[in-house]
N, C-alpha and C positions, 0 to 999 in steps of 0.2 A: 508360549511355553513349548519346549521341545516335546516331541512325540513320546519319548521314553526317558524322562528326567531321572535324576537321583534326588533323594530326600535325605537330608542330614538333620537328625534330631539332636539338639544341643542342651546340655544341662549347665547352668551358670550359677556360681556362688551368688546368693541373693544381694549382697552389698556391692557387687560388681556388675550387676545386670545393665544398668543404664550406660556405663562406660563401655561394656562389651558390645552392646547394640550399636553404639556410635561407630565402633570399629568395623563391625560386621557389615554394615550397610555399604561399605566401600569395596566389599569382596565381589568376585565375579559370579554373582548369584542372580537368578531370575526373580525370585520372590523370597520374602522373609515374613514368617508369621510368629507373633508372640502367642503362646498357648498356655493353658492351665493344665496341670497334671504333673506327671513325673518329669517331664522335660519343660524347658522354658521357651524354646524357639524351634521352628522347623524351617530349614532353608531348602529351597527348590533350586537345583543346580543342573546345568547341562552336564550330561555324563562325561563329556570331554574335559570339563573343568572341575570335576570332582576332586582329583588329586591336588590341584592348586588350592581349592577352597579348604580342604582338610589341612594342608600344610600351613596355611595362614591361620586357621583356627587354633592350631597348636601353640601359637604365640600370643593369643589373646588372653590377657590376665583375667582370671575368674572362670574360664571354661573348665568345668570339672569332668565332663564326659561327653562323648558323641556316639551316635549310632547311625550308620549309613545304610540306605536301602536303594537299590537301583530297580526302576520299573522295567519289566520285561515285556509287558503288553498293556495297551490301553483297552479297557473293557467297554467303557462308555465315555 
C-alpha cells in the first residue's frame, strides 16, 4: 500500500451490489473492502490514480454516492 493513499467510500444500490463489485475489482485500486454501515465499500487507491478510479466509478450502474479522502500522514 502506498504511504499516503486515498480512500473512496462507495454507496451502492442494494440490488446492484454484486454487479458493481464485479466491475470495481477491475479498477486501478490497491484494496477493496465490503463494509457494513452507511457505505457499502471502501476502495484504497494510490493518490495518483484517484481521478481515474472516480471517473470509472461514475459509470458503474448502481453507484449512488462516493466520498473521497486523501491521507496526509501515516501515524502508525
